[in-house]
VMD Tcl script that builds the backbone (N, CA, C; Angstrom):
set m [mol new atoms 345]
animate dup $m
set s [atomselect $m all]
$s set {name element resname resid chain x y z} {
  {N N MET 1 A 28.790 -29.537 130.798}
  {CA C MET 1 A 28.687 -28.922 129.419}
  {C C MET 1 A 27.431 -27.573 129.266}
  {N N PRO 2 A 27.684 -26.925 128.842}
  {CA C PRO 2 A 26.708 -25.837 128.774}
  {C C PRO 2 A 25.701 -26.172 127.693}
  {N N GLU 3 A 24.412 -25.669 127.543}
  {CA C GLU 3 A 24.190 -26.332 126.278}
  {C C GLU 3 A 24.571 -25.097 125.019}
  {N N LEU 4 A 24.289 -25.570 124.084}
  {CA C LEU 4 A 24.824 -25.047 122.940}
  {C C LEU 4 A 23.732 -24.347 122.088}
  {N N THR 5 A 23.866 -23.104 121.655}
  {CA C THR 5 A 22.803 -22.345 120.967}
  {C C THR 5 A 22.906 -22.680 119.505}
  {N N PRO 6 A 22.023 -22.027 118.606}
  {CA C PRO 6 A 22.311 -22.128 117.067}
  {C C PRO 6 A 23.525 -21.571 116.910}
  {N N ALA 7 A 23.867 -20.357 117.614}
  {CA C ALA 7 A 25.089 -19.429 116.897}
  {C C ALA 7 A 26.608 -20.440 117.419}
  {N N HIS 8 A 26.282 -20.957 118.633}
  {CA C HIS 8 A 27.678 -22.077 118.833}
  {C C HIS 8 A 27.857 -22.761 117.792}
  {N N VAL 9 A 26.808 -23.490 117.333}
  {CA C VAL 9 A 26.311 -24.778 116.434}
  {C C VAL 9 A 27.143 -23.800 115.335}
  {N N ALA 10 A 26.420 -23.112 114.694}
  {CA C ALA 10 A 27.027 -22.294 113.577}
  {C C ALA 10 A 28.798 -22.401 113.422}
  {N N ILE 11 A 29.493 -22.141 114.711}
  {CA C ILE 11 A 30.915 -21.816 114.596}
  {C C ILE 11 A 31.458 -23.176 114.066}
  {N N LEU 12 A 30.584 -24.353 115.186}
  {CA C LEU 12 A 31.430 -26.003 114.971}
  {C C LEU 12 A 31.166 -26.136 113.570}
  {N N GLU 13 A 29.841 -25.813 113.301}
  {CA C GLU 13 A 30.184 -26.432 111.677}
  {C C GLU 13 A 31.061 -25.930 110.693}
  {N N ARG 14 A 31.275 -24.329 110.759}
  {CA C ARG 14 A 32.761 -23.746 110.350}
  {C C ARG 14 A 33.847 -24.494 110.096}
  {N N LEU 15 A 34.001 -24.812 111.568}
  {CA C LEU 15 A 34.935 -25.825 111.753}
  {C C LEU 15 A 35.400 -26.755 111.309}
  {N N ARG 16 A 34.431 -27.563 111.237}
  {CA C ARG 16 A 34.181 -29.214 110.666}
  {C C ARG 16 A 34.362 -28.846 109.301}
  {N N ASP 17 A 33.336 -27.972 108.383}
  {CA C ASP 17 A 33.721 -27.531 106.862}
  {C C ASP 17 A 35.192 -27.623 106.810}
  {N N ARG 18 A 36.119 -27.324 107.968}
  {CA C ARG 18 A 37.655 -27.213 107.619}
  {C C ARG 18 A 38.663 -27.916 108.176}
  {N N GLY 19 A 37.308 -29.125 108.308}
  {CA C GLY 19 A 38.673 -30.338 108.407}
  {C C GLY 19 A 38.815 -30.693 109.758}
  {N N CYS 20 A 38.000 -30.098 110.587}
  {CA C CYS 20 A 38.129 -30.323 112.105}
  {C C CYS 20 A 37.210 -31.218 112.576}
  {N N ASP 21 A 37.667 -32.088 113.709}
  {CA C ASP 21 A 36.990 -32.882 114.464}
  {C C ASP 21 A 36.846 -32.368 115.666}
  {N N PHE 22 A 35.576 -33.080 116.633}
  {CA C PHE 22 A 35.619 -32.929 117.869}
  {C C PHE 22 A 35.626 -33.784 118.471}
  {N N VAL 23 A 36.479 -33.532 120.050}
  {CA C VAL 23 A 37.127 -34.589 120.734}
  {C C VAL 23 A 36.580 -34.457 122.099}
  {N N ALA 24 A 36.417 -34.841 123.058}
  {CA C ALA 24 A 36.179 -34.948 124.097}
  {C C ALA 24 A 37.544 -35.147 125.165}
  {N N PHE 25 A 37.398 -33.991 125.895}
  {CA C PHE 25 A 38.967 -34.130 126.859}
  {C C PHE 25 A 38.244 -33.666 128.435}
  {N N PRO 26 A 38.167 -35.327 128.981}
  {CA C PRO 26 A 37.164 -35.573 130.260}
  {C C PRO 26 A 37.901 -34.380 131.413}
  {N N MET 27 A 38.867 -34.047 131.428}
  {CA C MET 27 A 39.452 -33.098 132.404}
  {C C MET 27 A 39.039 -31.543 131.885}
  {N N TYR 28 A 38.434 -31.384 130.910}
  {CA C TYR 28 A 37.530 -29.902 130.511}
  {C C TYR 28 A 36.444 -30.059 130.052}
  {N N ALA 29 A 35.599 -30.555 130.773}
  {CA C ALA 29 A 34.422 -30.830 130.366}
  {C C ALA 29 A 33.383 -29.936 129.851}
  {N N SER 30 A 33.626 -28.690 130.631}
  {CA C SER 30 A 32.853 -27.615 130.318}
  {C C SER 30 A 33.437 -27.148 128.811}
  {N N CYS 31 A 34.220 -27.630 128.466}
  {CA C CYS 31 A 34.723 -26.944 126.759}
  {C C CYS 31 A 34.635 -27.933 125.872}
  {N N VAL 32 A 34.560 -27.432 124.824}
  {CA C VAL 32 A 34.260 -28.001 123.454}
  {C C VAL 32 A 35.886 -28.850 122.949}
  {N N GLY 33 A 36.008 -29.870 122.422}
  {CA C GLY 33 A 37.808 -30.083 122.454}
  {C C GLY 33 A 37.386 -30.064 120.810}
  {N N VAL 34 A 38.290 -29.588 120.097}
  {CA C VAL 34 A 38.670 -29.725 118.773}
  {C C VAL 34 A 40.206 -30.028 118.239}
  {N N ARG 35 A 39.850 -30.685 117.210}
  {CA C ARG 35 A 41.227 -31.140 116.884}
  {C C ARG 35 A 41.554 -31.372 115.345}
  {N N ARG 36 A 42.626 -31.028 114.624}
  {CA C ARG 36 A 42.556 -31.111 113.254}
  {C C ARG 36 A 44.470 -31.670 113.110}
  {N N GLY 37 A 44.474 -33.000 112.824}
  {CA C GLY 37 A 45.973 -33.842 112.562}
  {C C GLY 37 A 46.307 -33.714 114.505}
  {N N ASN 38 A 47.442 -33.512 114.322}
  {CA C ASN 38 A 48.020 -33.872 115.529}
  {C C ASN 38 A 47.651 -32.093 116.486}
  {N N CYS 39 A 46.813 -31.287 116.240}
  {CA C CYS 39 A 47.046 -29.868 116.920}
  {C C CYS 39 A 45.689 -29.945 117.351}
  {N N ALA 40 A 45.390 -29.373 118.652}
  {CA C ALA 40 A 44.181 -29.492 119.384}
  {C C ALA 40 A 43.651 -28.250 120.307}
  {N N ALA 41 A 42.723 -28.010 120.534}
  {CA C ALA 41 A 42.474 -26.586 121.009}
  {C C ALA 41 A 40.938 -26.858 122.064}
  {N N LEU 42 A 41.237 -26.370 123.157}
  {CA C LEU 42 A 40.189 -26.259 123.929}
  {C C LEU 42 A 38.826 -24.650 123.667}
  {N N LEU 43 A 37.930 -24.849 123.515}
  {CA C LEU 43 A 37.017 -23.477 123.112}
  {C C LEU 43 A 36.050 -23.930 124.385}
  {N N ALA 44 A 35.667 -22.716 124.910}
  {CA C ALA 44 A 34.794 -22.460 125.988}
  {C C ALA 44 A 33.688 -21.426 125.745}
  {N N PRO 45 A 32.360 -22.036 125.673}
  {CA C PRO 45 A 31.191 -21.686 125.532}
  {C C PRO 45 A 30.975 -19.838 126.082}
  {N N LEU 46 A 30.638 -19.002 125.279}
  {CA C LEU 46 A 30.570 -18.016 126.242}
  {C C LEU 46 A 28.894 -17.362 125.900}
  {N N GLU 47 A 28.321 -16.897 126.731}
  {CA C GLU 47 A 26.668 -16.570 126.831}
  {C C GLU 47 A 26.084 -16.044 125.535}
  {N N SER 48 A 27.061 -15.081 125.063}
  {CA C SER 48 A 26.918 -14.483 123.604}
  {C C SER 48 A 26.410 -15.343 122.567}
  {N N GLY 49 A 26.867 -16.128 122.660}
  {CA C GLY 49 A 26.804 -17.562 121.719}
  {C C GLY 49 A 27.895 -17.772 120.780}
  {N N GLY 50 A 29.011 -17.165 121.571}
  {CA C GLY 50 A 30.266 -17.589 120.795}
  {C C GLY 50 A 31.371 -18.407 121.458}
  {N N PHE 51 A 32.472 -18.328 121.128}
  {CA C PHE 51 A 33.476 -19.306 122.232}
  {C C PHE 51 A 34.510 -18.162 122.197}
  {N N ARG 52 A 35.860 -18.995 123.365}
  {CA C ARG 52 A 36.875 -17.899 123.839}
  {C C ARG 52 A 37.999 -19.302 123.498}
  {N N LEU 53 A 38.923 -19.043 123.096}
  {CA C LEU 53 A 40.074 -20.035 123.374}
  {C C LEU 53 A 40.245 -20.468 125.134}
  {N N PHE 54 A 40.093 -21.291 124.819}
  {CA C PHE 54 A 40.536 -21.734 126.854}
  {C C PHE 54 A 42.225 -22.226 126.785}
  {N N GLY 55 A 43.179 -21.485 127.168}
  {CA C GLY 55 A 44.327 -21.711 126.831}
  {C C GLY 55 A 45.071 -21.983 125.504}
  {N N ALA 56 A 45.877 -21.891 125.234}
  {CA C ALA 56 A 47.052 -22.120 123.524}
  {C C ALA 56 A 46.606 -23.386 123.252}
  {N N PRO 57 A 46.063 -23.328 121.855}
  {CA C PRO 57 A 46.269 -24.461 121.191}
  {C C PRO 57 A 47.520 -25.282 121.402}
  {N N GLY 58 A 47.651 -26.857 121.402}
  {CA C GLY 58 A 48.761 -27.488 121.938}
  {C C GLY 58 A 48.796 -29.097 120.691}
  {N N TRP 59 A 49.804 -29.133 120.821}
  {CA C TRP 59 A 49.885 -30.518 120.077}
  {C C TRP 59 A 49.288 -31.938 120.830}
  {N N LEU 60 A 49.160 -32.797 120.097}
  {CA C LEU 60 A 48.208 -33.941 120.980}
  {C C LEU 60 A 49.552 -34.936 121.265}
  {N N ILE 61 A 49.581 -35.375 122.115}
  {CA C ILE 61 A 50.371 -36.443 122.926}
  {C C ILE 61 A 49.465 -37.226 123.543}
  {N N GLY 62 A 49.657 -38.829 123.181}
  {CA C GLY 62 A 48.783 -40.054 123.647}
  {C C GLY 62 A 47.415 -39.255 123.786}
  {N N GLY 63 A 46.822 -38.554 123.074}
  {CA C GLY 63 A 45.829 -38.004 122.967}
  {C C GLY 63 A 45.137 -36.954 123.502}
  {N N GLN 64 A 46.321 -36.288 124.432}
  {CA C GLN 64 A 45.756 -35.256 125.109}
  {C C GLN 64 A 46.594 -34.075 124.708}
  {N N ILE 65 A 46.474 -33.003 125.173}
  {CA C ILE 65 A 46.776 -31.621 124.540}
  {C C ILE 65 A 48.152 -31.138 125.680}
  {N N SER 66 A 49.423 -30.705 124.864}
  {CA C SER 66 A 50.141 -30.783 125.487}
  {C C SER 66 A 50.672 -29.425 126.026}
  {N N VAL 67 A 51.320 -29.051 126.620}
  {CA C VAL 67 A 51.724 -27.598 126.804}
  {C C VAL 67 A 53.494 -27.498 126.592}
  {N N ARG 68 A 53.766 -26.470 125.765}
  {CA C ARG 68 A 54.705 -25.995 125.020}
  {C C ARG 68 A 55.617 -25.600 126.476}
  {N N VAL 69 A 56.936 -25.987 126.259}
  {CA C VAL 69 A 57.951 -25.646 127.401}
  {C C VAL 69 A 59.400 -25.317 126.664}
  {N N THR 70 A 60.161 -24.564 127.714}
  {CA C THR 70 A 61.586 -24.888 127.502}
  {C C THR 70 A 62.234 -25.480 128.116}
  {N N ARG 71 A 63.142 -26.363 127.854}
  {CA C ARG 71 A 64.034 -27.024 128.413}
  {C C ARG 71 A 65.391 -27.138 128.100}
  {N N ASP 72 A 66.388 -26.656 128.966}
  {CA C ASP 72 A 67.933 -26.827 128.230}
  {C C ASP 72 A 68.033 -26.174 127.024}
  {N N GLY 73 A 67.147 -24.953 126.894}
  {CA C GLY 73 A 67.355 -24.536 125.582}
  {C C GLY 73 A 66.602 -24.788 124.343}
  {N N LYS 74 A 65.888 -25.790 124.495}
  {CA C LYS 74 A 65.091 -26.448 123.674}
  {C C LYS 74 A 63.742 -26.237 123.583}
  {N N GLU 75 A 62.881 -25.870 122.607}
  {CA C GLU 75 A 61.739 -25.944 122.973}
  {C C GLU 75 A 60.551 -27.536 122.913}
  {N N TRP 76 A 60.087 -28.034 123.592}
  {CA C TRP 76 A 59.528 -29.019 123.496}
  {C C TRP 76 A 58.104 -29.221 123.736}
  {N N PHE 77 A 57.126 -29.976 123.393}
  {CA C PHE 77 A 55.700 -30.098 124.054}
  {C C PHE 77 A 55.459 -31.250 124.672}
  {N N VAL 78 A 54.931 -31.166 125.844}
  {CA C VAL 78 A 54.974 -32.031 127.379}
  {C C VAL 78 A 53.758 -32.477 127.434}
  {N N TRP 79 A 53.406 -33.535 127.729}
  {CA C TRP 79 A 52.182 -33.930 128.492}
  {C C TRP 79 A 52.662 -34.951 129.698}
  {N N LYS 80 A 52.199 -34.682 131.039}
  {CA C LYS 80 A 52.810 -35.604 132.256}
  {C C LYS 80 A 54.525 -36.018 131.681}
  {N N LYS 81 A 54.528 -37.134 131.553}
  {CA C LYS 81 A 56.381 -37.682 131.474}
  {C C LYS 81 A 56.822 -37.777 129.698}
  {N N GLN 82 A 55.391 -37.674 129.016}
  {CA C GLN 82 A 56.055 -37.421 127.782}
  {C C GLN 82 A 56.178 -36.110 126.973}
  {N N ALA 83 A 57.358 -36.373 126.304}
  {CA C ALA 83 A 57.682 -35.223 125.268}
  {C C ALA 83 A 57.841 -35.079 123.770}
  {N N VAL 84 A 57.824 -34.606 122.959}
  {CA C VAL 84 A 58.194 -34.444 121.754}
  {C C VAL 84 A 58.855 -33.080 121.276}
  {N N GLU 85 A 59.907 -32.719 120.709}
  {CA C GLU 85 A 60.269 -31.488 120.320}
  {C C GLU 85 A 59.552 -30.737 119.354}
  {N N ALA 86 A 59.586 -29.530 119.654}
  {CA C ALA 86 A 58.679 -28.374 119.115}
  {C C ALA 86 A 59.257 -28.328 118.200}
  {N N THR 87 A 59.346 -28.829 117.268}
  {CA C THR 87 A 60.185 -28.413 115.588}
  {C C THR 87 A 59.419 -27.342 114.842}
  {N N PRO 88 A 60.126 -26.296 114.042}
  {CA C PRO 88 A 59.714 -25.828 113.468}
  {C C PRO 88 A 58.552 -25.893 112.354}
  {N N GLU 89 A 58.562 -27.176 111.745}
  {CA C GLU 89 A 57.352 -27.304 111.585}
  {C C GLU 89 A 55.984 -27.673 112.000}
  {N N ARG 90 A 56.165 -28.258 113.280}
  {CA C ARG 90 A 55.328 -28.557 114.424}
  {C C ARG 90 A 54.559 -27.459 114.705}
  {N N ILE 91 A 55.554 -26.171 115.140}
  {CA C ILE 91 A 54.953 -24.777 115.442}
  {C C ILE 91 A 54.343 -24.175 114.331}
  {N N ALA 92 A 54.796 -24.377 113.128}
  {CA C ALA 92 A 54.139 -23.640 112.360}
  {C C ALA 92 A 52.772 -24.337 111.925}
  {N N GLU 93 A 52.480 -25.804 112.235}
  {CA C GLU 93 A 51.454 -26.213 111.944}
  {C C GLU 93 A 50.687 -25.634 112.843}
  {N N ILE 94 A 51.099 -25.678 114.001}
  {CA C ILE 94 A 49.666 -24.792 115.428}
  {C C ILE 94 A 49.451 -23.695 115.203}
  {N N ALA 95 A 50.580 -23.072 114.319}
  {CA C ALA 95 A 50.239 -21.641 114.258}
  {C C ALA 95 A 49.125 -21.615 112.857}
  {N N ALA 96 A 49.282 -21.936 112.441}
  {CA C ALA 96 A 48.340 -22.194 110.983}
  {C C ALA 96 A 46.722 -22.689 111.383}
  {N N PHE 97 A 46.987 -23.685 112.375}
  {CA C PHE 97 A 45.762 -24.214 113.283}
  {C C PHE 97 A 44.815 -23.102 113.833}
  {N N ALA 98 A 45.751 -22.420 114.778}
  {CA C ALA 98 A 44.991 -21.192 115.464}
  {C C ALA 98 A 44.792 -19.931 114.640}
  {N N GLU 99 A 45.272 -19.958 113.570}
  {CA C GLU 99 A 44.724 -18.805 112.821}
  {C C GLU 99 A 43.495 -19.414 112.373}
  {N N GLU 100 A 43.405 -20.489 111.443}
  {CA C GLU 100 A 42.087 -21.171 110.965}
  {C C GLU 100 A 41.070 -20.760 112.362}
  {N N LEU 101 A 41.528 -21.243 113.491}
  {CA C LEU 101 A 40.287 -21.275 114.875}
  {C C LEU 101 A 39.641 -19.885 114.810}
  {N N ASN 102 A 40.946 -18.857 114.668}
  {CA C ASN 102 A 40.449 -17.385 115.126}
  {C C ASN 102 A 39.343 -17.295 114.079}
  {N N GLU 103 A 39.738 -17.209 112.825}
  {CA C GLU 103 A 38.878 -16.984 111.759}
  {C C GLU 103 A 37.518 -17.372 111.559}
  {N N CYS 104 A 37.128 -18.561 112.410}
  {CA C CYS 104 A 35.997 -19.661 112.673}
  {C C CYS 104 A 35.576 -18.466 113.866}
  {N N LEU 105 A 35.865 -18.581 114.672}
  {CA C LEU 105 A 35.476 -18.039 115.813}
  {C C LEU 105 A 35.245 -16.964 115.541}
  {N N PHE 106 A 35.537 -15.596 114.880}
  {CA C PHE 106 A 35.579 -14.302 114.693}
  {C C PHE 106 A 35.817 -14.050 113.192}
  {N N PRO 107 A 34.847 -14.210 112.081}
  {CA C PRO 107 A 34.709 -14.323 110.985}
  {C C PRO 107 A 34.680 -12.664 110.768}
  {N N GLU 108 A 34.179 -11.880 111.520}
  {CA C GLU 108 A 33.744 -10.320 111.060}
  {C C GLU 108 A 35.338 -9.530 110.935}
  {N N SER 109 A 35.808 -10.196 112.237}
  {CA C SER 109 A 36.938 -9.078 112.514}
  {C C SER 109 A 38.530 -9.839 112.756}
  {N N GLY 110 A 38.089 -11.576 112.686}
  {CA C GLY 110 A 39.651 -11.948 113.466}
  {C C GLY 110 A 40.139 -11.326 114.710}
  {N N ASP 111 A 39.559 -11.070 115.456}
  {CA C ASP 111 A 39.808 -10.094 116.669}
  {C C ASP 111 A 39.640 -11.639 117.750}
  {N N PRO 112 A 40.673 -11.916 118.375}
  {CA C PRO 112 A 40.461 -12.901 119.424}
  {C C PRO 112 A 39.600 -12.514 120.402}
  {N N THR 113 A 39.784 -10.966 120.720}
  {CA C THR 113 A 39.623 -10.806 122.259}
  {C C THR 113 A 37.867 -10.007 122.171}
  {N N ARG 114 A 37.278 -10.296 120.618}
  {CA C ARG 114 A 36.017 -9.692 120.948}
  {C C ARG 114 A 35.128 -10.926 121.351}
  {N N GLU 115 A 34.160 -10.822 121.963}
  {CA C GLU 115 A 33.007 -11.528 122.566}
  {C C GLU 115 A 31.346 -11.413 122.253}
}
mol reanalyze $m
mol bondsrecalc $m
mol representation Tube
mol addrep $m
């Protein structure tokens, strides 16, 4: 994990103030794991003092971030051989989580492409 700057810490404090917890995902040691409820995301530190999302936020399955896939016309969150249905409620929860992440990561503009 790269050393975090005061600017990184300020962003993480904003996330904590919004009810997020920080978790380690050993497969992604260079990222900061953040979760709230069953939603989780990976944040990659930028040299500029900010973060970028590493991949898309996902649903936690067995303590790991799942990916969203389509199988036989249905949406699923999958981690290895485990799967949970991507219900409208779960999708909405992840969307709200992603929106809050963007608000914390990019408070001035909300623009996820800004570095």
